[in-house]
C-alpha distance (Angstrom), angle and dihedral (degrees) to the residues before:
residue distance angle dihedral
M1 . . .
A2 3.84 . .
E3 3.79 117.3 .
A4 3.72 115.8 -101.3
A5 3.74 113.7 -92.4
I6 3.83 89.2 -136.4
E7 3.81 128.8 9.8
L8 3.72 122.2 -178.0
I9 3.87 116.8 -167.2
G10 3.78 125.5 -166.7
I11 3.78 95.6 -24.1
N12 3.85 113.9 -175.4
K13 3.88 126.7 178.9
S14 3.79 130.9 171.2
F15 3.77 132.9 -178.9
G16 3.81 103.6 -158.8
A17 3.79 107.1 -58.9
V18 3.77 92.8 -13.1
R19 3.82 115.1 95.8
A20 3.74 103.5 -155.0
N21 3.87 96.3 175.2
R22 3.82 126.0 26.4
D23 3.81 120.6 -168.4
I24 3.83 94.3 -40.4
N25 3.81 117.8 -168.7
L26 3.79 117.4 -175.8
E27 3.78 136.0 162.6
I28 3.81 121.8 -165.7
A29 3.86 116.5 -166.8
P30 3.83 117.7 -137.7
G31 3.79 119.8 -103.2
T32 3.83 93.5 21.1
I33 3.77 138.9 111.1
H34 3.88 106.1 -122.1
G35 3.77 117.1 -169.1
I36 3.88 122.8 -152.4
I37 3.76 114.7 -164.8
G38 3.85 134.9 173.7
E39 3.73 143.1 130.4
N40 3.83 122.2 -68.4
G41 3.79 105.9 -76.3
A42 3.91 93.1 21.5
G43 3.85 90.3 124.1
K44 3.76 101.7 -106.2
S45 3.78 98.5 127.8
T46 3.76 91.1 42.1
L47 3.73 90.9 54.5
M48 3.79 92.3 49.9
S49 3.82 91.4 45.1
I50 3.79 88.0 56.5
L51 3.81 90.1 50.2
Y52 3.84 89.3 49.7
G53 3.86 95.5 45.9
F54 3.79 100.6 -109.3
Y55 3.75 91.3 114.2
Q56 3.87 130.9 26.7
A57 3.77 116.6 -132.8
D58 3.79 115.2 -122.0
S59 3.77 89.3 -136.8
G60 3.85 137.8 -7.2
E61 3.70 140.7 68.0
I62 3.81 137.4 -89.8
R63 3.78 122.2 -151.6
V64 3.79 124.8 -170.5
G65 3.73 116.5 -167.8
G66 3.83 89.0 -10.9
K67 3.87 93.5 -55.0
P68 3.81 121.9 114.6
T69 3.85 104.5 -114.4
A70 3.81 132.1 -167.7
I71 3.80 109.3 -143.8
R72 3.81 108.6 -175.2
T73 3.80 99.7 152.3
P74 3.83 138.9 16.8
N75 3.82 86.6 -101.7
D76 3.83 89.4 62.1
A77 3.83 89.6 50.1
I78 3.81 92.8 48.7
A79 3.84 89.7 47.6
V80 3.86 89.8 60.4
G81 3.77 93.4 45.0
I82 3.82 102.2 -95.3
G83 3.79 118.9 137.7
M84 3.79 129.3 178.8
V85 3.81 134.6 -156.5
H86 3.83 107.7 -159.1
Q87 3.82 125.5 -144.2
H88 3.86 88.3 -118.6
F89 3.85 106.7 44.0
M90 3.76 120.4 -113.6
L91 3.84 96.5 -141.9
V92 3.76 133.3 130.2
E93 3.83 101.0 -123.7
N94 3.82 99.0 -151.4
F95 3.84 93.6 48.0
S96 3.73 123.3 88.9
V97 3.81 123.8 -109.5
L98 3.73 92.0 -102.5
E99 3.67 93.9 47.7
N100 3.84 91.2 51.2
I101 3.82 90.0 50.0
I102 3.72 97.2 54.1
L103 3.84 96.0 36.0
G104 3.88 106.6 125.0
A105 3.83 91.4 5.2
E106 3.74 101.4 67.2
G107 3.90 93.2 132.6
E108 3.82 96.0 -172.7
A109 3.74 134.4 79.7
L110 3.76 91.2 -133.6
L111 3.87 112.6 60.5
N112 3.81 93.0 -152.2
T113 3.73 90.5 60.0
S114 3.86 91.7 49.2
I115 3.84 91.1 49.2
S116 3.87 91.2 49.9
K117 3.81 92.4 50.1
A118 3.72 92.1 42.8
R119 3.86 93.4 51.2
S120 3.83 90.1 53.4
E121 3.83 93.5 47.9
L122 3.85 90.3 46.1
R123 3.78 91.0 56.1
R124 3.78 88.7 52.2
L125 3.78 93.2 50.3
E126 3.79 91.8 46.3
R127 3.85 90.9 53.4
E128 3.77 94.9 43.5
Y129 3.82 98.7 48.3
G130 3.79 104.0 24.1
L131 3.86 92.8 -112.7
E132 3.76 99.7 141.5
V133 3.76 115.0 177.1
D134 3.78 134.3 147.9
P135 3.87 105.6 -102.0
D136 3.76 91.7 -154.0
A137 3.84 96.5 50.2
V138 3.81 116.5 112.8
I139 3.77 112.2 -116.8
E140 3.87 96.4 -128.3
E141 3.83 90.0 56.9
L142 3.81 92.8 55.3
P143 3.75 125.3 91.7
V144 3.84 117.6 -114.2
G145 3.79 93.9 -101.6
L146 3.82 93.4 55.5
Q147 3.89 89.6 45.2
Q148 3.78 87.9 56.9
R149 3.84 90.3 51.8
V150 3.77 87.7 56.0
E151 3.80 90.1 54.3
I152 3.76 90.6 52.5
L153 3.80 91.0 46.8
K154 3.78 89.9 51.3
A155 3.86 90.5 55.9
L156 3.81 93.0 45.7
Y157 3.83 91.6 46.9
R158 3.76 87.9 58.0
G159 3.84 91.1 52.4
A160 3.75 102.0 -100.0
E161 3.80 114.0 -179.9
I162 3.87 91.4 169.5
L163 3.78 115.7 48.4
I164 3.86 122.7 -165.8
L165 3.84 116.1 -162.0
D166 3.81 116.9 -170.8
E167 3.84 112.5 -154.2
P168 3.79 90.7 -31.8
T169 3.76 96.4 178.0
G170 3.80 98.7 45.2
V171 3.83 92.3 103.1
L172 3.85 99.1 27.3
T173 3.80 129.6 102.8
P174 3.82 115.9 -123.1
A175 3.83 90.3 -102.1
E176 3.83 91.4 51.3
A177 3.84 90.6 47.5
D178 3.82 91.1 51.8
H179 3.82 89.0 52.0
L180 3.78 91.0 48.1
F181 3.81 90.5 54.3
R182 3.77 90.6 52.6
I183 3.79 89.3 52.3
L184 3.88 90.1 49.5
Q185 3.73 90.8 49.5
Q186 3.83 89.9 51.3
L187 3.82 90.7 49.5
K188 3.78 89.8 52.4
E189 3.78 91.8 49.6
Q190 3.85 88.3 52.6
G191 3.85 87.7 56.8
K192 3.79 98.7 -101.0
T193 3.79 120.1 141.7
V194 3.80 116.4 -130.4
V195 3.80 126.5 -160.3
L196 3.81 110.8 -164.0
I197 3.87 121.4 -164.3
T198 3.80 110.3 -168.8
H199 3.79 143.2 143.2
K200 3.77 93.6 -147.4
L201 3.75 110.9 99.0
R202 3.83 95.4 -169.5
E203 3.85 87.6 59.0
I204 3.76 90.8 51.1
M205 3.76 91.7 51.6
A206 3.89 92.9 45.1
I207 3.80 100.7 48.3
T208 3.85 114.6 16.4
D209 3.77 131.7 89.1
T210 3.84 94.8 -161.9
V211 3.75 133.2 14.7
S212 3.83 130.3 -158.6
V213 3.83 121.6 -163.2
M214 3.83 125.1 -146.1
R215 3.74 125.4 -165.6
Q216 3.87 126.0 179.2
G217 3.78 92.7 -15.9
T218 3.84 97.9 -49.6
M219 3.80 130.6 99.0
V220 3.78 106.4 -117.5
A221 3.78 104.9 176.2
T222 3.80 146.8 -5.4
R223 3.80 119.8 -155.4
K224 3.79 137.2 177.4
T225 3.78 101.6 -112.7
N226 3.74 95.1 -130.5
E227 3.88 89.6 55.9
T228 3.79 98.2 53.7
T229 3.80 138.7 59.3
V230 3.79 136.8 -136.7
E231 3.86 89.6 -110.2
E232 3.83 92.1 54.0
L233 3.82 93.5 47.2
A234 3.90 91.9 47.4
E235 3.82 89.9 52.4
L236 3.80 92.2 46.9
M237 3.82 90.6 50.2
V238 3.79 97.3 49.1
G239 3.82 102.2 26.5
R240 3.76 92.8 -123.7
R241 3.73 139.6 58.5
V242 3.76 112.5 -72.5
L243 3.77 127.6 -149.8
L244 3.78 104.1 -127.8
R245 3.80 95.9 -174.2
V246 3.78 128.5 58.4
E247 3.81 115.0 -108.6
K248 3.69 114.0 -154.5
G249 3.76 139.7 148.3
E250 3.85 128.4 -129.7
A251 3.76 112.6 -63.7
Q252 3.81 118.8 -112.7
P253 3.72 102.5 -152.5
G254 3.82 119.8 -164.3
G255 3.75 133.4 178.4
V256 3.78 125.1 -18.3
K257 3.87 111.2 -86.1
L258 3.86 100.0 173.8
S259 3.77 124.1 26.5
V260 3.74 125.4 -176.4
K261 3.80 119.1 -169.6
N262 3.87 127.6 -173.7
L263 3.85 92.4 -28.1
T264 3.80 115.3 -179.7
V265 3.84 121.7 -177.2
K266 3.79 129.3 -178.7
D267 3.84 127.0 -161.9
S268 3.78 128.7 -127.7
R269 3.82 91.7 -80.5
G270 3.88 91.8 54.1
V271 3.83 92.3 -107.3
T272 3.86 114.4 145.9
M273 3.84 105.0 -117.0
V274 3.84 98.3 164.7
D275 3.86 112.5 38.1
N276 3.79 118.8 -164.6
V277 3.87 95.2 -45.0
S278 3.86 121.7 179.8
F279 3.81 132.6 178.4
D280 3.84 142.4 130.0
V281 3.82 130.8 -129.3
R282 3.83 114.5 -155.3
A283 3.76 131.5 -157.2
G284 3.75 110.2 -87.7
E285 3.69 95.1 23.6
I286 3.83 139.5 104.4
V287 3.79 115.2 -146.4
G288 3.82 111.7 -164.8
I289 3.78 123.1 -158.7
A290 3.83 112.3 -154.3
G291 3.79 126.5 -169.7
V292 3.75 145.0 117.5
A293 3.82 109.7 -78.9
G294 3.79 112.6 -89.9
N295 3.73 97.7 39.1
G296 3.83 95.9 109.4
Q297 3.77 102.8 -82.9
S298 3.76 95.2 118.5
E299 3.83 94.7 46.1
L300 3.77 87.9 47.9
I301 3.80 96.9 57.3
E302 3.83 92.5 38.6
A303 3.76 90.2 56.5
I304 3.83 91.8 48.7
A305 3.76 91.6 47.1
G306 3.76 93.6 51.1
T307 3.87 98.4 -112.6
R308 3.85 95.4 107.4
R309 3.76 128.9 41.6
A310 3.85 118.1 -122.9
V311 3.78 124.1 -141.4
S312 3.76 96.1 -142.8
G313 3.79 143.8 -15.9
T314 3.80 135.2 70.3
V315 3.75 135.0 -95.1
T316 3.83 123.5 -169.5
L317 3.80 128.4 -168.6
D318 3.81 114.1 -158.6
G319 3.76 87.6 -14.8
Q320 3.84 94.8 -54.1
P321 3.79 121.1 110.9
I322 3.79 125.7 -107.4
D323 3.82 112.5 -146.4
V324 3.85 93.7 -128.0
T325 3.80 95.4 155.7
G326 3.81 93.3 48.2
I327 3.76 125.8 35.6
A328 3.81 109.5 -44.3
D329 3.80 109.7 -167.2
P330 3.82 113.0 -137.9
G331 3.76 89.3 -159.4
E332 3.85 91.6 56.0
L333 3.75 90.5 46.9
R334 3.79 90.1 54.1
D335 3.77 89.1 52.2
R336 3.78 87.9 52.3
G337 3.73 92.3 55.1
L338 3.85 104.9 -95.6
A339 3.80 115.3 127.7
H340 3.77 123.9 -172.1
V341 3.80 128.5 -157.3
P342 3.85 102.1 -165.7
E343 3.78 123.7 -140.8
D344 3.83 92.3 -127.3
R345 3.79 106.0 56.2
H346 3.80 94.0 176.4
H347 3.75 99.6 54.0
V348 3.85 101.4 27.5
G349 3.79 111.0 14.1
L350 3.89 102.2 47.8
V351 3.76 145.1 23.1
L352 3.85 99.4 -133.1
A353 3.78 92.9 -159.1
F354 3.77 92.4 57.4
E355 3.79 124.6 87.6
E356 3.74 119.8 -100.9
N357 3.86 92.8 -107.2
E358 3.82 89.9 53.1
N359 3.77 92.6 52.1
S360 3.79 91.0 45.8
I361 3.90 90.5 68.8
L362 3.80 98.5 32.7
G363 3.79 108.4 143.0
Y364 3.79 91.1 9.7
H365 3.79 97.2 64.4
D366 3.82 93.6 112.3
K367 3.78 93.1 62.6
P368 3.81 114.9 118.6
E369 3.76 94.6 -119.2
Y370 3.87 91.1 62.1
L371 3.74 94.4 46.7
N372 3.77 136.8 83.6
G373 3.76 103.3 -167.7
P374 3.84 107.2 -55.9
F375 3.78 92.2 -20.6
L376 3.82 133.4 78.4
N377 3.82 114.4 -98.3
I378 3.83 97.4 -132.3
E379 3.79 94.5 -174.8
A380 3.81 91.5 53.5
I381 3.79 92.0 46.8
R382 3.79 92.2 49.7
N383 3.84 91.9 47.8
D384 3.75 90.4 49.2
A385 3.76 90.4 49.9
R386 3.80 91.7 51.0
E387 3.80 90.5 53.6
K388 3.81 90.8 52.1
I389 3.80 91.1 47.1
Q390 3.85 89.2 55.0
K391 3.76 95.7 43.4
Y392 3.79 96.6 46.8
D393 3.82 95.6 35.1
I394 3.87 93.8 -122.7
R395 3.76 112.4 -176.5
P396 2.99 130.3 -114.5
N397 3.78 92.4 31.0
D398 3.80 92.2 -139.2
C399 3.78 116.2 121.7
R400 3.79 91.9 -170.2
L401 3.79 94.2 59.0
K402 3.80 117.9 111.7
T403 3.79 107.3 -105.1
A404 3.79 91.2 -128.4
N405 3.76 87.8 68.2
F406 3.88 94.3 61.7
S407 3.73 118.6 91.3
G408 3.89 117.0 -107.3
G409 3.71 94.9 -100.8
N410 3.83 93.0 49.9
Q411 3.81 89.2 48.2
Q412 3.81 86.3 54.9
K413 3.84 91.5 52.9
I414 3.91 88.6 50.5
V415 3.80 88.3 57.9
L416 3.77 96.3 43.0
A417 3.83 92.7 47.7
R418 3.75 91.4 50.6
E419 3.81 93.5 51.4
I420 3.92 101.0 36.3
E421 3.80 94.1 44.6
Q422 3.87 90.8 60.2
D423 3.85 85.6 68.4
P424 3.82 96.7 -129.0
G425 3.82 122.0 -167.1
V426 3.83 89.7 -140.5
L427 3.82 124.2 32.8
I428 3.83 120.3 -169.0
V429 3.80 107.8 -165.1
G430 3.81 124.9 -175.4
Q431 3.82 120.0 -162.8
P432 3.91 92.4 -21.7
T433 3.83 95.0 -174.1
R434 3.81 102.7 34.5
G435 3.80 107.1 142.7
V436 3.86 91.8 0.7
D437 3.81 126.0 133.7
V438 3.80 125.5 -118.2
G439 3.84 95.5 -100.8
A440 3.78 91.3 49.4
I441 3.82 90.8 45.9
E442 3.77 89.9 56.8
F443 3.81 90.5 49.2
I444 3.83 94.6 48.1
H445 3.79 92.4 46.6
K446 3.78 89.7 52.2
R447 3.78 92.4 50.7
L448 3.81 91.9 50.9
I449 3.80 90.8 49.5
A450 3.79 89.8 47.5
M451 3.81 90.6 52.8
R452 3.78 90.2 52.0
D453 3.82 92.2 48.8
Q454 3.88 88.4 51.1
G455 3.79 87.6 59.9
K456 3.79 99.4 -99.9
A457 3.73 123.2 141.8
V458 3.80 116.7 -123.6
L459 3.77 128.4 -165.5
L460 3.82 109.0 -166.9
I461 3.85 126.6 -166.5
S462 3.74 116.5 -173.3
V463 3.83 138.4 155.3
E464 3.85 87.1 -153.3
L465 3.80 103.2 95.1
D466 3.80 90.8 -166.2
E467 3.74 90.7 56.4
I468 3.81 93.4 49.7
R469 3.77 91.4 48.5
S470 3.83 93.8 47.7
L471 3.75 99.7 45.6
S472 3.83 107.1 31.5
D473 3.70 127.5 91.9
C474 3.77 89.5 -170.2
I475 3.87 124.9 25.5
L476 3.80 122.5 -154.4
V477 3.75 116.7 -171.9
M478 3.89 119.6 -151.5
F479 3.73 125.4 -158.1
A480 3.83 125.8 171.8
G481 3.82 89.8 -10.5
R482 3.75 97.6 -52.2
V483 3.86 134.5 99.9
V484 3.78 100.5 -114.6
G485 3.73 97.9 176.7
E486 3.80 146.0 6.4
R487 3.85 119.7 -150.1
G488 3.80 138.9 170.6
P489 3.82 124.3 -114.4
D490 3.72 92.7 -90.2
A491 3.82 94.7 64.8
G492 3.73 115.0 130.5
E493 3.76 123.6 -113.2
G494 3.80 91.1 -122.1
E495 3.77 94.4 53.4
L496 3.83 92.1 46.6
G497 3.84 90.1 47.0
L498 3.75 91.2 54.6
L499 3.72 91.4 51.3
M500 3.85 89.6 48.1
A501 3.82 88.5 53.3
G502 3.83 92.1 55.1
V503 3.75 100.5 -98.1
E504 3.77 110.2 149.0
S505 3.79 118.8 -104.8
K506 3.83 93.4 -111.1
E507 3.81 93.5 51.6
A508 3.87 91.8 46.0
A509 3.77 92.7 53.4
E510 3.87 94.1 52.1
């Protein structure tokens, strides 16, 4: 039998009192796609960061191709053929594709010589692996799916035989994810070994050969993918049976809480992103907006929430206007009962350098319960944060920990807890379960349904079509900035998919 591509033996890693990895043993066969799944904070990313040299294990051994290997830095990992594509891309946004690919691996005294050689090698890699991308394009002008290809090309350019991908579809559209899977299959056929960290069990079932399950820092099981089920994997991840479908009763909609009329929004380039959109959201109702990313959903919710100026149109909250074409104040809207969970938790939802308890009141810090005269009541803030941590199962349960040190899914819970616990009348939520594990998804869905059943109005934006179909009482589909169809919760995936692709409503219904 061939030596394992990677073998981890007795890996342990602690961060202070938090034990992220406990006696981890793992074998990854060469030329396979090996999935690693687990709840947020289970230790998956820490384990792969040890393999890539970002962290040093406290104890244990790494073997590459059967040989004990010391990996102290990413350069050590690259030297033995390990590459990593991170959940949040490591690209210089104002550099070109080619400049990013050779950055740190120029290899020649003269930069022009390096660029010429890199351009030739890049063409070969593109042809061999179907990773076409314009080498002269500037990163910030590329869609997310193409930026991810650049990250993969970077790893292959450096000679990676083992490729680690951390939550690779968290920011991709369904079409982009499908294309990524075709690329991964091609890499496997070329003899590469792929390690896939993901929360999405359907992806595990669709693309992997083997799957390992982590829970609370330990490795609890490894299965051949064709010998397991989504239900078994979910139970292994969480340690209990998980409800994989949303259970909800019939909606009991009341009066209109949020009304949008003829709203038009342009981006910084002057391109119309929201084109004359109108809809209502009623009390006791979830309105879901479906669409491929980039069709105006983000600009729509930003305009409603007061973080982007609209060109024209009106928005009313409980019958009172929001100044969307002037300067709508998000703080004033919060006071009026409108809460917003932004799509981009890192840049908009959180200050990563702040402690968890500081983020848990961000935007609400002037409320009387958080004040002691003119000063913040630190003890009250921390006690409030501890209650949210317990209620929302945020891990680690340390309100003094820097928010940057929480996993993506637990960062999402911090934002959701902050907004939902303010008991808003209207909740706008963008991508509520992006990068969130199956147990947390179940929890978040239950919270959104509970808000609906309490008479709240919920406006939901998600690129996950299953999520839109499961949660929504009314589904609007956006394409090229316009609402091209309105459907009920029983609408079929095929019908919605056609609308998302720009097929007119009448054709989609046939």
